[in-house]
C-alpha positions in Angstrom: 44.6 13.8 -50.9 46.5 10.9 -49.7 44.7 11.0 -46.4 41.3 10.8 -48.2 42.6 7.8 -50.1 43.7 5.9 -47.0 40.3 6.7 -45.4 38.4 5.2 -48.7 40.7 2.3 -48.8 39.4 -1.2 -47.9 42.0 -1.3 -45.0 40.4 1.7 -43.5 37.0 0.3 -44.0 38.0 -3.0 -42.2 39.6 -1.2 -39.3 36.4 0.5 -38.7 34.4 -2.8 -38.9 37.0 -4.1 -36.3 36.4 -1.3 -34.0 32.7 -1.7 -34.3 32.9 -5.2 -33.5 35.3 -4.7 -30.4 32.8 -2.2 -29.3 29.8 -4.6 -29.8 31.7 -7.4 -28.0 32.5 -5.1 -25.1 28.7 -4.0 -24.7 27.2 -7.6 -25.5 25.3 -7.7 -22.2 23.6 -4.4 -23.1 22.8 -5.6 -26.5 21.2 -8.9 -25.1 19.0 -6.8 -23.0 18.1 -4.6 -26.0 17.6 -7.6 -28.0 15.2 -9.2 -25.4 13.0 -6.0 -25.2 12.7 -5.9 -29.1 11.8 -9.6 -29.1 9.1 -8.8 -26.5 7.7 -5.9 -28.4 7.5 -7.9 -31.6 5.8 -10.8 -30.2 3.3 -9.1 -27.9 2.7 -5.6 -29.4 3.5 -5.9 -33.1 2.3 -9.4 -34.2 -1.0 -9.1 -32.5 -1.9 -5.9 -34.8 -2.7 -8.4 -37.6 -5.8 -9.3 -35.4 -7.2 -5.9 -36.3 -8.0 -7.2 -39.7 -10.6 -9.6 -38.2 -12.7 -6.6 -37.6 -12.9 -5.9 -41.3 -13.3 -9.6 -42.5 -15.9 -12.3 -42.4 -13.5 -14.2 -40.0 -14.4 -17.6 -38.2 -12.4 -19.0 -35.4 -12.6 -22.3 -37.0 -10.4 -21.0 -39.8 -7.4 -20.4 -37.4 -4.6 -18.0 -37.8 -4.7 -18.5 -41.6 -8.3 -17.4 -41.8 -7.2 -13.9 -40.6 -5.6 -13.5 -44.2 -7.8 -15.7 -46.3 -11.4 -14.7 -45.0 -13.6 -12.6 -47.2 -13.2 -8.8 -46.8 -16.4 -7.2 -45.6 -15.3 -3.6 -44.9 -17.3 -1.7 -42.2 -20.3 -4.1 -42.0 -19.6 -4.9 -38.3 -19.2 -1.5 -37.4 -22.5 -0.7 -39.0 -24.3 -3.4 -37.1 -22.8 -2.2 -33.8 -23.9 1.4 -34.5 -27.4 0.2 -35.3 -27.8 -2.1 -32.4 -30.6 -1.3 -29.9 -28.0 -1.4 -27.2 -25.6 1.0 -28.8 -26.8 4.1 -26.6 -26.8 2.1 -23.4 -23.2 1.0 -24.0 -22.1 4.4 -25.0 -23.6 6.0 -21.9 -22.1 3.5 -19.6 -18.7 4.0 -21.3 -18.7 7.7 -20.8 -20.4 7.8 -17.4 -18.0 5.3 -16.1 -15.1 7.3 -17.4 -16.2 10.4 -15.8 -17.1 8.8 -12.4 -13.5 7.2 -12.3 -12.1 10.7 -13.1 -14.0 12.2 -10.3 -13.4 9.5 -7.6 -10.8 7.0 -8.7 -8.3 9.8 -9.8 -8.2 11.8 -6.3 -8.3 8.6 -4.1 -4.5 7.6 -4.5 -3.5 11.3 -4.2 -5.6 11.6 -0.9 -4.1 8.4 0.4 -0.6 9.4 -0.5 -1.1 12.8 1.2 -2.3 10.8 4.4 0.5 8.3 4.4 3.0 11.1 4.0 1.9 12.5 7.4 2.1 9.2 9.3 5.1 9.0 11.6 4.9 5.3 12.4 7.1 3.7 9.5 5.8 0.2 10.3 2.3 1.1 10.1 3.1 3.2 7.1 4.7 0.2 5.2 1.8 -2.2 6.3 -0.8 0.2 4.7 1.3 0.4 1.5 1.6 -3.2 1.1 -2.0 -4.1 1.8 -3.1 -1.3 -0.5 -0.9 -2.1 -3.5 -1.2 -5.7 -3.6 -4.6 -5.9 -5.5 -2.9 -4.3 -8.3 -1.1 -7.7 -9.1 -4.5 -9.6 -9.2 -6.1 -10.0 -12.6 -9.6 -8.9 -13.3 -10.8 -12.4 -13.4 -9.7 -13.0 -9.8 -11.4 -9.7 -8.9 -14.6 -11.0 -10.2 -14.3 -14.2 -8.2 -13.7 -12.3 -5.1 -16.6 -9.9 -5.7 -18.8 -13.0 -6.4 -17.7 -14.7 -3.1 -18.6 -11.5 -1.2 -21.5 -10.0 -3.0 -23.4 -13.1 -4.4 -26.9 -13.4 -3.6 -26.4 -17.2 -3.0 -23.2 -17.6 -1.1 -22.1 -13.9 -0.7 -20.6 -13.1 2.8 -22.0 -9.5 2.7 -25.6 -10.6 2.2 -25.3 -13.4 4.9 -24.0 -10.9 7.3 -26.8 -8.3 6.6 -29.4 -11.0 7.0 -28.1 -12.3 10.2 -27.8 -8.8 11.5 -31.4 -8.2 10.6 -30.8 -5.3 8.2 -32.4 -7.0 5.2 -35.0 -9.9 4.9 -33.7 -11.3 1.5 -30.4 -11.2 -0.4 -29.6 -8.2 -2.5 -28.8 -8.8 -6.1 -25.8 -6.6 -6.1 -24.0 -8.3 -9.0 -26.9 -8.4 -11.4 -28.9 -5.4 -10.6 -28.3 -2.4 -12.9 -28.8 -0.1 -9.8 -25.4 -1.2 -8.3 -23.5 -1.5 -11.5 -21.8 1.9 -11.7 -20.8 1.9 -8.1 -19.4 -1.6 -8.3 -17.4 -1.0 -11.2 -16.0 2.4 -9.8 -15.5 0.9 -6.3 -13.5 -2.2 -7.6 -11.2 0.0 -9.7 -10.4 2.2 -6.8 -9.7 -0.9 -4.7 -7.7 -2.6 -7.3 -5.5 0.4 -8.4 -5.5 2.9 -5.6 -2.5 1.5 -3.7 -0.4 1.3 -6.9 -0.9 4.9 -7.8 -0.4 5.8 -4.3 3.2 4.6 -4.3 3.9 7.0 -7.4 2.3 9.9 -5.8 4.0 9.4 -2.3 7.4 9.0 -4.1 6.6 12.4 -5.8 5.7 14.1 -2.5 8.6 12.6 -0.7 11.0 14.0 -3.3 9.3 17.4 -3.4 9.0 17.9 0.1 12.6 18.6 1.2 13.0 21.0 -1.5 9.6 22.8 -0.7 10.8 23.0 3.0 14.2 24.5 2.0 12.4 27.1 0.1 10.0 28.0 3.0 12.5 27.9 5.9 15.6 29.4 4.4 15.6 33.2 4.2 17.2 35.1 1.5 20.8 35.5 2.2 20.6 39.3 1.9 17.7 39.5 4.3 19.4 37.0 6.7 22.5 39.3 6.8 20.4 42.4 7.6 18.5 40.6 10.3 21.7 39.5 11.9 23.2 43.0 12.0 19.8 44.5 13.3 20.0 41.6 16.1 23.5 42.4 16.9 22.9 46.2 16.9 20.0 45.9 19.2 21.9 43.6 21.5 25.0 46.0 21.8 23.0 49.2 22.2 20.8 47.4 24.9 23.8 46.6 26.7 25.3 50.0 26.6 22.1 51.3 27.9 22.1 48.9 30.8 25.7 49.6 31.6 25.1 53.3 31.8 26.4 54.5 35.3 23.9 57.5 35.6 20.7 58.5 34.2 22.3 61.3 32.0 24.4 58.6 30.2 21.5 56.2 29.8 19.5 59.2 28.2 22.4 60.1 25.9 22.7 56.4 24.8 19.0 56.1 24.6 18.8 59.2 22.2 21.7 58.0 20.1 20.1 54.5 19.6 16.6 56.0 18.6 18.4 58.5 16.3 20.5 55.6 14.5 17.4 53.5 14.4 15.2 56.4 12.7 17.9 57.0 10.3 17.9 53.4 9.2 14.2 53.2 9.3 14.3 50.3 11.9 11.1 50.6 13.9 12.0 47.3 15.7 15.2 48.9 17.1 13.3 52.1 18.2 10.8 49.7 20.2 13.8 47.9 22.0 15.2 51.3 22.8 12.1 52.4 24.3 11.7 49.2 26.3 15.3 49.3 27.5 15.5 52.8 28.4 12.1 52.4 30.5 13.5 49.5 32.4 16.7 51.4 33.1 14.9 54.3 34.1 12.9 52.3 36.7 16.3 51.3 38.2 17.4 54.9 38.7 14.1 55.9 40.4 
């Protein structure tokens, strides 16, 4: 009872707060890191969620941030307009087809590259390929579009110029504006941009798993290893005994003893060794 009174007293509560404050001061660096992470999430993850309201309101950008909360509520009007739009079917089809193509082509690409890089023995070349392949990951899609325009544009594109000068085509190809090239261009640019980055992840997984896999494959069971070692020693000892026999009768006796032992143990390998050794020794006597 007296102990409960002490724990419930203000002095005990003050001591607990003192210990908590000391622990907080001791871990202040960690708390700073956690605080910065929480601020980042609040600003860039939770605050933008208010923008979802614009999908259900008659919002105009001229109203600014205040208009997100003061604009007239229109419910699902914009969703209804989108579903009944004449391009709705095309948009849904392109979305589904591009997702399917990326699963088929973009997903296996980094896995295959990681497997190939894992087999490369030249470390300098391996690092060079890794660096070149993952750098596009840090390029924004705006820059990717600019690079695509510089290479594939019908007016100034390097690819069209090279094809025309080589005589493969007579006039430039509208690669960026033609629907026939859209799916391939979208999937190809996604592979080029993200393949190297995902390769690093898959390569790290392969590198970490390979030693364990090799250990499992190369190291025999301890019991089997012990048995095999004993068999090898027995073969070696019996083989020496037969070779050291001074007469044919002694060699035959040792041979028969070796075969009998092997048959009792069910070791066909030992029987084969006995036959081979006795045959060679018999040739010497003859």
